N, C-alpha and C positions, 0 to 999 in steps of 0.2 A: 504494499499499500504506499503510496506515494502522498505525503502531506505537506502542504503549503500552510505556514503561519504568517499572517500579516501583522506587522509590526509597526506601530506608531511611536514615533520619537516625540515625547511630550515634556512640558517643563514639570519638574518636581513641584508637588502641591505646596511645599515650604517656601519656593521661589517667589521673591518680590516682582511683580509684573508691572512693566511700564510701557508706553507706547511713544513713537516717534513720528515725525512728518505729518503733524496736525492731527494726531491721534489715529493715523490711518494704516500704521504699519506696526507690528510687535517687536519690540526691543528685546533681542536675545541676549544682550551684553550682561555678564554676571549671572545668567540664569543656568542652572543645573538641569540636565535633560536627563530623563530615565525612559524604560520601556513602558508604554502605555499600561497601567494595572490590568484591565481588561484582557489585553493581549498576552500579559503574562499568565493569566489562568489558562488561556487557550495552549500557550507554548508549553507550560506543565503538563497538560493533558497529552500533547503531541509526544511529550517524552516518554511517557507511560506506554503509549501505543508502540514507540520505538523500541523500548526495552520488553514489553511483553509479547509483542507480534511482528517484531522484526520491520517495522515500518522506517521510510526514511523521511527525514524532516527538513525541509527547506525553510528558510525565513526571508521574508521579502519587505522591503520599504520603499517608498516614493518619496524621494527627497535628495537634497544636495550632499555633497561630500561630508557635511558636518554631522550627517546622521550615522555614519560608519561605527563610530564608537558604541552606538546603541545596538546596532546588529553584531557587532564583535561580543557584545556581552550575551546577547542571544546564542551565538556560537558557543561562547564560554560555559553557557547553561547545557548545551549538548546537542544543539542543532547541528545537521551534517554540512550544510553550506547555506550561503546567503546571496540575495540578489537585491541590488540597489537601482532602482529606476532614476535615472539620472534628470530629475526634474523636480521643481517645487510642488507640493501637493497644494494647490490653489484652491480647489473646492472638492466637494465630495464625488460629484459625478465625474470630473476629471481624474481623480485619484481612482475610482472605480475602472474608469476606461484604461488607465495604464496597468492596473492590476489584471484586468481580464486578459490582456495579451500575454503576461506571464504565465497565467493558469493554462491558456490554449497552447502556449509553446511548450509548457512543461509537461502537460498530461496529466495533472494532478487529480487524485481521487478524492481527496477531502481537503477542504479549505477552511482552516480555522481563523477566526478574528474576534476580537472584542465588539461587544455590541456598539460600543461608541469609543471615541478617545475623550480623554478628560480635559482636553485643551478647548475644543469648540464644541463638543457634546452634541454633534449633529446626529450621530446614530443613523447614518445614510449609507454609508459604504458597502457593509455586508450585503444588505438588500439589493441595491443598485447593481453590485457585481453579480449576483444570482440572476437578476432580470437580463442584463446584459448576455450571460452565458447560457440562459435558460436552464440553470441546476436548481435542484431541490435547495430549500432555503429554510432554516429553523432559526428564530431569534430567542434571546433571553434564555438560552440553553444552560442547564445547571447539572446536566448529567449526559454521558456520551460512552456507547458501547458499539464495537463494530464487529460483525461476524460476517466474514465473507464480503459479499456485496451489499448487505443490508445493515443500516445503522438503526439502534434503539436509542431515542433521545428523550430526555426530560427537559421541559421547559417550565419556566415560572409563569403563573398566571394568577389573577386575583383570587386570594383564599387558598391557594395550594399548588400543586404541580400537575401538569399534564404528561402522559407518556404516549410517544408515537414512534412509528417507524418510517424509514425512507431508505430508498436505495442510492447509491453511489452513482455518479459524483454528487456530492453534497457540500454545502457551504453552511457554516455555524457561526452565529453571534453569540459568543459566550460572554459569561459574567462570573460575579463571585458565586461560589458554589459549583462550579465545572469541576475545580478541585478544591480542597481545603486549603486555607490560608497556611496552615502549618506544613502543607506539602510544597509551597512554592520555594524554589531553589536559589542559592546564592552561588555565584560562581566560584569553585575553589582555585588554588593555584595551578594545579594541574590542567583544569579546565581552560584556565586564562591562557596558559603556553600552548596548548593545542589549538585554540581559537586562532592564534596567529599565523598557523599553517593552513587552516581550512580555507577552501575558495570562497571569495566575495567578488561576484561578478557584477559588473556595472554595465548595464543595458540602457540604450538611449529610448527617450519617450517616443511615443507613437505621435503622429502629427494630428493634434485634436485641440481646438481652443477651448479655453474655459469659459463656462456660460456665466459665471458670476464673479464678482470682486468685492473686496471688503471696502466699503465706503469710510466707516469710522469704527472706533471702538471707544467704550466708556466703562469706566469703573464702577462699581456699585457705590451709591452714596454711603458717605461715613455714617457710622451709627452716632446718635446724639448722646449727650452726657446723661449718665444715670444718676438719678436723684433719690437719695436714701429717705425713707419716712420712717419714723419711729413705729413700732408696732402697736402701740397703745394710742397713737394719734390718728385715729379712723377719721376724723373731720378733715384733717389735712390732705389725708390720701384721697377722700372723695372729691374734695375741691379741685386737687390736681388733675384727677381723671376727667372732672367735669370742665374745667376751664382751661387747661393747657393741652392734655391728651385729646380733649374733645370725644371721648368714646363712651360717656354715659351722659 
């Protein structure tokens, strides 16, 4: 079984985010980048298939050369090889079109991706990729087993989980629960050394114009000051809620 894991290169959640050029462009200076957490769940599940069923695991990213350290980390975790599509991921549809070419050229049976990336939270790429390729697709996946050409999938729904089956080729939008957090892997020294020798192939983007562009970014409004009220002073609390907060 040939597995492709889509890897997004995203800012660490502890990074301070700023914008430049009139708030129209993300400022990456001083920002630490990591593997998208949802993709990390997918990669860990792919490693299980590699170890238990002999699958081969390729990781792919759409991005410029600055994303290669993130791909190398995925290789250090245990992926066999990596592909970088040499273009900026300008929007979800553009990214899906680039990934579709990789899937078609590589003949992959199973494509694992996070349900969304934590930077733009668009949640579009896995479903768009499936639509372009006309592959089976399951989103919000929290469980996955593969037996031959048939996959058994659990997906999260309101109030519980739903179990279904689908034939390969298949695209999965994974999330927390696809593997347990305790099973996520940290590259060890041996893995890091081996990753340096594993192939990282750079391919050029297919000719396709992005359909959207970012006009501007805006940070959330700062939280207002917190005013403390003595627990015994109910009249002051009511006055503040009525006259300042205007919620009663």
